[in-house]
N, C-alpha and C positions, 0 to 999 in steps of 0.2 A: 721802498718800503720793505720791511722784513719778509712779508709773506709773498712777495714776488720772487724772492731768491730761493734757490734750491737749498734745502737744509738736510743734513745727515740725520738718519732716523735715530741713531743713538743719542745725538744731542737733543733732538726733539723729545725723546722718551725721558731723558734726564730732566728737562725743563718741565714737562708735564708732571713728573713724579714730585718735583719740588712744590708745585701748586697743590697736588692731590694730598700729599702727606700732611700738609699744614691744615687744609680746610675741610677735607672730608670727615675727619673725626668729630667736627663740631656741627655736622649737618643737622642733627636732632635738636640742637639749640636754636637753629634758624627756623626749622619746621619739624614739628614732632613727628616721629615715626618715618623719617626719611633716612633710612639706613644706608649710608654711602660707604662706610669704612670696610664693609665686607664684600665690596664689588671690585671687579677688575676692569681695567681698560686695556684692550688688546690692540696695539698699534701696528699696522702692517703697511708695507710699501714694497712692491715687487715681491721678491722671495724673502725679504727680511720681516721679522716680527718681534715685538716686545710685549711682555706681560708687565703691566704697571699696576701697583697697588699702593696702599698707604705705607707699606713697609719697605718696598724695594721696586726696582725695575730690572728685569732679566730678559735675555734673548730667548725666544721660543721659535718653533718652526711654523712657517706660513701654512704648511699642510695641516698641522694640528688646529690652527685657528680656523681654517676653512672647513674642517671636519667637525667643529664644535656644534653640538645640538642647538637648533634655533629655539629662542624663547617665543611663546605664542603671541606676545605683544607685537604690534605692527612695527615695521622698520622706521628709522628716523628719516631725516630729510636728505635730499640730494643723492641718495643711493650710497653714501659713504659710510653710513652707520647701520649696524645690525645688532640686535639684542640676542645674546647666546648664553649658554650655560658653560662654565669653565671651572673645573675642579669642584663641582657641586655648588657653585655660587653663580649669581647673576653677573654677566659681563657684557661689555660693549666692545664689539669688533669695529675698528675704525680704519678705513682704507684711505690713507693720506692723499695719494694722487687723485682720488675722486673728489676731494674737497678743496685742495690747494692747487694753484693760487686763487685767492678770492678776488672778485672784481673790485677794482679800486674806486668804490663809490665815494662820493663826497661826504656822505653821512650814513651811519655813524663812522667816525674815523677808525681806520683799521688798526688793530693791535698787533702784537707779535703772533707768529704762527701758533705758538704754544697756548697763548691766552685765547686766541680765537677758537681753537679746537676745544680747549677746556670749557669755555662758555657754552659752546654748542652742545658738547657732551652732557654737561650738567643740566642744561635746559631740557634736553630730550629724556634724560633719566627722570627728571621731575615729572614729565608727562607719563612715563612708564609707571611711576609711583602713584600718580593721580588715578589712573584708570585700571591698572592691573594689580595694585597692592592695597591701596586705600579705598578703592571703589567709590570714588566721588559720585555725587549725583548732580551734575552740572545742569544749567538751564537747557531747554531744548535748542538744538542747533537748527536755526531757521535759515531759509533761503536768503542769501546775501547778494543782493543786486545793487549796483551803483546807480544813483540817480543822475540823469542827464537832462538838462545842464546841471552840473554840480552846484548845489546851493552853497551860499557863503556861511550862513549863521551856524549850522551844527558844528562845522570844523573850527570856526572862530571860538565857539563856546568851549569845545574840547581843548583847544590850544590855551585859552585863558585858564581853564581848569588845571591843566598840567603846569602852566606858568606859576600859578599860585602855590600848588603843591611843591614844586621844585624849589621855590624861594623859601619855603618853611621847612625844608628838609633838615637843616641843622642851624640853630636849634628849632624845635617846633614853635610855630607862631600862631596864636589863636586868631589873629587878624587875618592872616593868609589862609588859614584853614576855613574861616568863615567865608572868604572870597571863593575858595574852591567849592564849598557847599552851594554857594549861590550859582556859580556857573554850571555845576552839575545839575542842579534843580531846573535851571532854565533849559538846558539841553534836553532833559528827560521830558519836561512838560510840553515843550514846543515841537519836539521831534520824537514822539513816542515809538514810531515804527523803526526809525533808525536805532534808537536805544535798545529796542527789543532785538533787532537783528545783530547788534554788536555785543549783547550781554554774555553770550556763550564765550566769546573771545575775551571780554573783560574779566571773566572768572578764570578761565583756563590759562590763557596766555599772560594775563596780568599777574596772576600768582606765580607762574613759572618765571616770569621776568624778575619779580621781587626776589625769589629764591636765588636766581642766577646772580643778581647784583650783590646780594649779601654774601654768598659763598665765594664770589670773586673778591670782595673786600676782605673776607677772612683770610684769603691766601696771600694778601699783600701787607698785612700788619704783623707786628712782632708777636703778639699773643692772640691767636685766632679765637680763643675762648672769651676774650674781653668783649662783651656785647656792646658796650658803649663805644669802644674804639672801632669796632666793626661797623656800627651804624654811622659813625662820623666819616669813616673811609668811604662807605657806600654813597653818602651824601656828597662827598668831595668828587666822586667819580660820575655823578649824575650830570646830565647834559642840560644846560640852560636853554631857554627858547632863543633860537637864532633863525635867520632865513632858511638855512639848511635844515634845521630841525622842523620848522614849519612845513617845508616841502615834504619831509619824511612823514609827518603826521597826516598828510593828505592821502597817503598811499595805503590802499586796502585797509587792513585792521591794525596798522602800526600803532595807532593811538592807544589801543587796548594794552599793549606791552608797557608803554612808558607811564601811562596813567596808573596802571596796576602796580608797577614798581614803586612809584612815588606815594600812592595811597597806602600801600603796604608798609612803607617806611614810616609814614605818619602813625599808622595803627600800631606798629611794632613797639613803640615806647610805652604803650598802655597795656590793657587787658589782652592777653594772648588768646582768649576764646574766639577772637575774630577768625582764626585759622579754621576752626571747626565750622563756622558760619560760611566761609568761602567753600569748603568742601561740600557743604549742603546746598550750594547753588547761588550764594550771594556774592556780588563782586566786591572787591576791596573798597571801591569808591562808594558803593551803595551803603556799606557798613559804616564807613567813616562819616558820610554825610548825615546818617541817621543820628549821630551823636553830637552834631554841631548845629548851632543856630546860625542861619545866614546873617550877614551884617545888617545893621539897622538901616543903612542907606545902600542902595544898589551900587556896586563898584562900577567905575567907568573903564572900559577896555583901553589899554594903552594905544595911543594913536599909531605908533610905529608898527605894532603887531597887527592892527586893523589894516593899515596900508599894505603891509606885506601879504597878509592873508587874502585881501581883495585882489592884489596883483597876481598872486600864485593861482588863485582859482580862475581868474580870467584867462590866464595862459593855459591852465589845465583844460578848461572848456574849449579853448581854441584848438588845442591838440586833439582832443577827443572828437570835436566836430569834423575835423578832416577825415576821420575814420567812420563816424556814424551818420553824418548828414547825407551822404550819397544813398545809403540804404533807406533812411527815413524818407527822403524826397522821392526816391524811386518807388517806394511803397505808396506814397500819397499820389503819385502820378499814375492815373488809371491807364495811360498808354503803355506803361511798363507791364510786361508779363511777369508772373510769379512762378519761379521754379520751386517745386516742392520736393524735398528730400527727407529721408529718414533722419532722425536725430544723429548728430555726428558720432556719438558714442555707440550707436547701434550698427554703423556701417563697418564693413571689413576694410582694414588698412592695406594699402598697396605697398608692400615692402620694397619694391623695385625703385621707389622714388625717395628712399630714406635720405640720401645725401642732398637731393634737391630741396626737400622739406627742411632739413637742418639749415641749409643756406638761407632759405626764405625766413626762417625764424630769427636769423641774425638781424633782419630788417624790421622786426616787430617792435613797436613802441609799447613798453610794458603797461603803461597807464590806459591803453586802449583795449586791453584784453579782458576777457571774462564777460559776465552778465551785466547788462544795464537795463534800466527802465526809463521810459520817456512818456510824458503825457501826450506827445504828438502822435503816437501809434498805439494800437491796442494789443501789441505783442511785446514779449521781451526782446531784447537786442543782444546779439552775441558779437562781441568786438574782435577784430583782427583774427579771423579764422584762418588757420594754416593746417593743411592736411592733404593726403592723397588717399583715394578710396576706390575700392572695387565694388561695382554694383552687379546685380544679377544680369543686367543687359547694358553694360557700359562701364566707364571709369571716368574719374575727373581728378584734377589737382586744383587746389584753391590756395591762394597766397595772400594773406592779409586783406581779405575781403570780409566785410561784415555782413551779417544776416539777421533776420528775425527768427524767432522760435516760439511756437505755441500751437494751440489747437486750431486747425483749419481743415475743412472738409472731414470733420468728425475724427481727426487723427492728430496726434502731437507730432509736429514736423519742423524741419528747418525751412525757411522761406527766403529765397533770394530774388529780389526784383531785378529784372534784366530789361534793357532797352533793345527791342527787336530791330530798331533802325541803326543801331551802333555797329561799327565794324567788328568782325569777329563773332557775330551771332548768325547762325544759320539753322533754320528749322525746315526740314524736308521729309515728308512722309513719315512722321512719327519719330524722327531721329534728330536730336538737338546736337549740333556741333558748336563748341565754344573755343575760341582762340584769342583770348584777351590777355593782357598783362597779368591780371590777377586770377584768372580762371581759364583752364582749358580742359578739353575732354570730349567724349562722345557718349551721349546718354539716350537710351530709348525712353520716350515720354508719351503719356496719354494727354491729349489736348482737351481741356474742359473749359467751358465758359460758365462762370458762376452767375448767380441771380442779378448781380450788379453789372453784368456784361464784361467782367474782368477775365482775361485769358489766364488759365492756370496750366502749367506743364508739370504733370505728376510723373516723376522718375519711376521706372519699373525695373 
C-alpha cells in the first residue's frame, strides 16, 4: 500500500497542492462561509517543510513553522496537526512522521498518503470552522457509555438506515428515502437514550464527514465547481454496506460519520437551508426524516444484513465479556474484597513505567476500552485499564484489567474487585502487595467492613 512506503516530502507537497488548488476554491459552494482558499497547509518532516496553498507549494524552514503563533482552537487528532497563524492567515501545521504510516485496517480501505492527509486536514479544518468561526450551537455533549451486552437492534436499525441512504445517493430515490426515514424513526423511538447520546456526534461529525466527502469529490473531477458532477462523484466514492462496513459501524460513534455523510448528500440536492439547521443543532438525518413520509408498509430488513449484524454483535459481546465478566462476577461475589482508588485521571502518573505501559497498550483490544454500563452491576464499568500511578503511600501498575467506577463510601472512586485467596494477593498490617499478571504494586490501605459485611480496601 502506498502509505506504508516512505515518500519524499516534495512529492507529497506537490500531490497535496494538486488536491487543494482544485477543491478549496469551491469550499463555499459545499458549505457556506467555509473559507478554505485563504488558508495554508504547512507540511513538515524532519528539518524539511513546505508551505502549500491554492496558488503554489514552496519550501520554507522548519524553524519558522515551529515558531508560528498558535491558534486558540484545540489541536487536531493524533498529535500530528496544529492550528497556527502564518503570514496573517489561519494555517495547519502537519507533521507527516507523526501521522504516517497509517495502520492497515480492513475498512475503510486506505487511500494514497496525499489523499489520507488531505481528508484528515479538511475534516479537522471543518471542526475549526464549526466551533471557532461559525460558532455552532450543537446539542449537549452527553456521557457516552456503551451498553453491555451490546444490544442487536439499535445497530441493525442504524445499518439499515445507512443502507437505504447509500442506495439512494445517486440518483435520489423517494422509496429508499422513505425506508431511511422508517429506520431512523424506529431507532429514535425504541432507543431514545442511545439516540440522545449520539446526537452530538450525528451533528458535528456527520456534517464534517459530509463536507469531507464532497470536497474530496471536488478534487477528483474535471470541473470542481460543477455541483452535479461533484455530488455524483461523492456518491460513487461512498461505501455500500458490507460485512467490513457493518463491523465498522459497530465501533464507537462511526455510524454518525457515515449516516451524516449520506443524509447530507440527500439533503444537498434540495433546499440548502438545512446547513443552517445543522449549525443550530439538528442532525442531517433528523432534518431529512422530517421532510419524508415513512413507507406505507414497514420495510423488511435484508436477511443477509440481519445475519451479519447478529453474528458480529455475538462476537463483539464474546470479546467484551472476556474483559468485563471477571470484574462483574468479582463484584457480585461477596468473598472478593473491593480495592478503592481515586479516579484514574486524578492520580499521578509514574513516568518511570512509560515503556512498560506502551508495551501493555499493544495488547489492548480496542473494543474493550472506555466506559460501559451493565444492568448486572450498579456502577459504571471501565474497560481495559492500562496505567502506572504514584500514590501518596504506594504505587501500582495495571495492565488491561477492568474496573468499576462510581460513588462508593460517599466518594467517586475506581473499584477493583480482588480475590484474597488468589496467588499474588497479600494484605498485611495495612499494606496491600499485589503481584499478578494484570496488576502489581504496594499500596497502603485502610481496611473497612461495610454494612453488608463486604471488605473494602481504601488506598491512602
